[in-house]
Steps between C-alpha positions, in 0.01 A plus 500: 500500500827305482485139381688392816519616861748384761386345829619799705275731297206260544554502877539879506177546304317258733619694803394828335147361468496461122233263375697199373370160398772236531441229241697176535517319165696198628356150514310372806792272590731802517243701694488217757873550567481874562279801442477873557226585746198652326599392148242332277604177329408500130725243327636628170294258291177626663564872449290521179198361688554758777554800273166666585571485874852628442367784287263597781782499753719707267223763494545534878878475532819355358543130427842384619557164334767264629628146458814319620771709330305750289490347151146359497364814662667716236331289230164536677538878529584525130190293422278707733621822339414349163146456634485869588577465873770760552499525880722196545867437563723200562695468826862465390666193649170351613429349838863387526624861501215597736629237743860625474430875517169545684383201704751226585221302670375413149674168416719483191497206259 
């Protein structure tokens, strides 16, 4: 599995019916500004406490981790892979790129 996936591929996989778990690792204040429908908010600093739940989800599908621009999510994916969770990838460009390329109704900040 690639370390990163672009938003168009995420959307294509969703439409194809692939089991994806969108994981938003931004802070609650950022989440209040905008969000991707169906994504689960797990702020980056709380990921270690949620690792068992994430591992369970990864057994059922692919974790697509995202943040604002893609740096935090890349760090989280590297950490998750270090914990043995391989079914995870970072959405390149984060929610900002999602807004530009996929859903312009998602506010940019």
